N, C-alpha and C positions, 0 to 999 in steps of 0.2 A: 151678183157682185160685179159682173162686167160693166153694168150701168154705172155703178159707183166709181169704178176705175176710169171709165170714160169721162165722167164728170170731173174727176180729179185731174185728168190730163188736160181738160179744157181750161180749168182755172189755174193750172200750174204756172203759166207765164206771168199772170197777174200777181200771184203769190210770190214768185221769184223776184219780180220788180219791187214788191213791198219790202222783201228781205234785204235787198241791196240798195234801195232808194234812201232809206233813213241813214245808213252809214255814209252815203254820198254827201248828204247835207251836213253831217257831223264832220266829215273830213274837210270839206270846203270851208266850214266854219273854223276848224283848227288851223287851216292855212291862213285865215284872216281875210278870205275873199269877200265875204258879205259886208264886213265893216268897211273895207276899202272901197267896194263898189258903192256903198251908201254915201260915203264921203264924196266920191266923184259926182254922184247924182246931185247931191246937195250943193256942191260947188257950181255945177253947170246950171241947175234950176233951183234957185233958193226958194221959190214958191211952186211946189209941185202940184199940179191938178190931179186929184184922185181919179178923175175920169180917164186920164191918160194911163194910169196904173190899171184901171178896170179894163181898158181896151187892150193893154199889153197882155193881161191874163187871159182874155178871151182869144186873142190871136195865138198865144202859146198853146192853149188847149186845142184849138182848131187844127193848127198846122202840125203840132207835135202830138201830145196826148195829155190827158188830165193829170196823170201822175207826175209828169215832168213839170207841169205848172205848179203843183203843190211843193215838190222837192226844191225847185230852184227859186221860186218867187216868194214863198212864205218867209224864209229867213231874211231875204233881202227887204221885204216890206216891213218886217219887225224892226230891222235895224234903221230903216228910213224913219219910221215913226219915233223910235227912241232918240235918234239924233236930233229930231225936231222938237223933242220934249213932249210928245203926244202919247196918248194911250195906244200901245201897239196892237191891241186886240181888234179894233175896227178895221185897221188896214190889213192885218193878217187874215181877216175874214174874206177879203177880196179873192185870193186864189182859190179858196174853198168853194165859194159860190160859183165862180166862173168855170171851175172844173166840172160842175154839174150843168150849168146853163148852156155853155158853149160846146158841150161834148157830143152833140148829135149832128154836127154839120158834115163831117167826113167820117168814113169808116175808121181811119187811123186815130181819131180823136178819143175813142173809148173802146176798150176790149169787148164790151157788150155788143156794140155795133159790128165789130170785126167777127165775132162769133156768129151773129145773124147773117152777115154777108157770105161767110164761108158755108154755113149750113144750108142757106136758102138760095145760093148762087145769085147774089145781088151785085149790081155794079155800083161804082161811085156815083153815077148819075141818078140811080134809084134812090140812094140815101139822101143826096142833096135835094132832089125833087120832093121827097116826102117829109124830111126832117129839118132842113136848113131854115125855112121861114119860121116854124114854131120855135126853134132854138134861138133865132134872132129876137123873137118876141120876148123870150125869157130873159135874154141879156138886157134888152131895153127896159122892160118893166122892172127887172131886178135892180137896175141902176136907179130908176125913179124911186123905188122903195128905200134903197140904201141911202141915197142923198138926203132923204127926210129924217134919217136916224143918226147919220154920222157926218163929220166934217168933210167938205168937198175939196179942201186945199190943205196941203201939208207945208206949213210955213216954217222957214228956218228960225232957230232960236238964238242965233248970234253968229259970231265969226266962225268960218269953217276951219277946222283944224287941218294941219298938214297931213298929207296922206302918204303912206309907204306904198309905192307902186309895185313892189315885188309881189305881193299876193295877187294883184291884178294881172301882172305880167305872166305869172305862172297859172293862175286860175282861169283867166279868160280863154286861152287856147283849150284848156281842159273842158270848159263849159261848151265851147263851140264844138269840140269833138263829141260831146254827149248829144248835142242837138242834131248834128249831122248823122251820127250813128243811129240815134233813135228814129230819125226820119227815113234814112236810106237803108239802114241795116236789114229790115224785113224783106226788102226787094232782093237781097242777096242771101237770104236764109239765115240772117243773124238777128235773133230776137232782141228787143230793147234791153232786157235784163242782162244779157251777155255783155252788151256795150257798157252798161253801168258797172257791172262786176269788174271788167277790165280797168275802167277808170278808177274804181275803188282801189284796185291793186296798185295802180300808179301813185295814187294819193297816199296810200299807206307807206310806200317807199319814200315819198317826199317828206311826209310829216313825221314818220317813225311812230305812228299811232295806229293801233288796231282797235277800232271802236266796237268791240264785240258786244258790249252791254247795250248798244243802241239797236241791235238786230231784233226786230219784233217777231220772234219765233212763236210765242204764244198766240199772238193775233193771227198770224198766218195759219197756224194749226187749227184754230177755231173756225176760221172761214173755210178752210179746206174740208173740215169735218162736216160742216153744214152742206157744202156742195156735194160731198159724197153721200150724205144722208138723203138729199133731194133726189140724186140720181138713182139711189137704191130703192127708195120708198115710193116714188111717184111714177105712175104709168105715163108713157108719152101720149096716150090717147086721152088723158084727163082733160087737156086743154082744147080738145076738138070742138066742143060746143062754143067756147069763147072765140076760137079762131074763125068760126063761121059768122060771127056777128058783123053786121054792116050798118051804115047810117051814122050820121054825125053824133047823135046822142049816145048810141051804143058804143061807138069807138071812144068817145070821151070817157064813158064809164070804164072801159077797158084800160085806158091810160091811168085812171085813178086806181084801179085794181092793181095794175103793174107797179105803181108808186108804192102802194101799201105793202105789196109782196116784197119789193126791194128793201123796204125799211123794216121788214121783219127778218128776212133771211139773207140779205145782201143782194145787190143787183145782178151779180154774175149768176148765182143759182137761179134767180128769178128769170133771167134771160134763157137759161137752159130749159126751164119749164115751158116756155113758149115755143122755142125753136126745135126742141127734140121731138122727133116723130113727124115733123112738118117738111114739106118739099117746096113750098112757095110762100111768099109774103102776102098775107091778106090785109084788108083795111085794119082789122083788129091787131095784127102783128105790128103795124106801124104805130098804132096807139100805145101798145104795150111797151115798145122800144122807147117811145118818148117819155113814158112814165118812169121806166127804170133808169133812164139817163138824167133827165132834168129834175125829177123828183127825188133823186137818191141822196141829196144833201140834207134832207129834213132831220134825220137822226143819224148818229155816228155809224151804226152798223150798215147803213144804206149803201155805202160804196167803200172799197178799199182806200180810195183817195181820202175819204173822211178820216179813216183810222190813221193813215199816213200823216195827215195834217195834225191830228192830235198828238202823235208821237213827236213831231217836229216842234210843236208848241211847247211840249213838256221839256224838250231839250233846250228851248229858249227860256226856261224858267217860268212858263205860263201854264198854270193848272186850270183846267176848265172841266167842271162836272157836267152831268147830263142836263141838269136844270139850266145852268149857264149857257150850255150849247143851244138848247132849244130856244131860250130867250133871245139869243143872238141871231139865230138862223131862221126860225119859223116865219117871222113877220116879213121876211124878204123872199124866202124860198117858195112859200105857198102862193103869194100873188104871181110870182114869175111862172110857176107851174100852171096856174089857172090861165094865164095869158097864152102860154104855149099851147095848151089843150084847146083853147078857144080858136086860136089861129089854125090849128090842125083841123078842127071841125069845119071852120069856114072854108079852108082850102079844099076839103073833101066835097063840099057843096059846089064850089066854083069850078075846080078843075078835076075833081074826082081823085080817088086813090090810085087808080091805074094799075 
């Protein structure tokens, strides 16, 4: 049972962020921040290029983390689409996709990479050298696929309404505090979920609303149970034959296996499978990490960010079943994943895995 407890301790920060992240979005919405911000964007840029919103989601994921991208940008993009009279779902899809595609560039971008860097004593340079180019390939190819399916400009539908600046005046410093806290907090021993919890408390005081119904307790409990089960039932030596694989084709196969595993048990338990019992990063380790990061968007269970995204969509009045999710995501996520794996394989031939 000690292995199960270790697994739970490892996933606890991500689960805590899930539990406090959805209320953060609900409280900012209650404040009126997303509507006011959407009006300001529409007033400044009546014809918004979706590529700019794609790049913003990628940058947010890289510099902050994928959960912050989903929590802060999904409601904003939904409001932008609705104010333009467009279907909100294609634009809401952007944060979900970039939370996967851009999440391998830096260790901070994804808890899976943080787990690997801590367990295997990796540096920021190691992660950038092995995963940044494949992640960039996923972002570029993902955009090429997205633009073939969805509009690339968000055009205003008429005169811009007057905007009440009070929600922005209150909400903008709070959002900045979240961004700074999430970015710098870990350096001072303050995990991101603690930052968000404090902000939630401040917003509860301002809005006089306690959004307890939005807290995804069941989702967090289910993912935690899967992580504990993996820690308890799976021997660390199980992955030894896979860790020893080398060569571009073998590593590409490992990336696909990592993707499949993440989309069955979630990418955090899948990461634990690879790094527990290992003391260094092999070529197969990098392939696995790419798969569990970039490929995690394919089905909802693949990443906590996906589940967070679905909860926020539901709060926005958008219900999306599994078939609708797959129809929306697979045609973009799979080509992006294939491109990332191909670049990683080419990279291993040209410069080696090192």
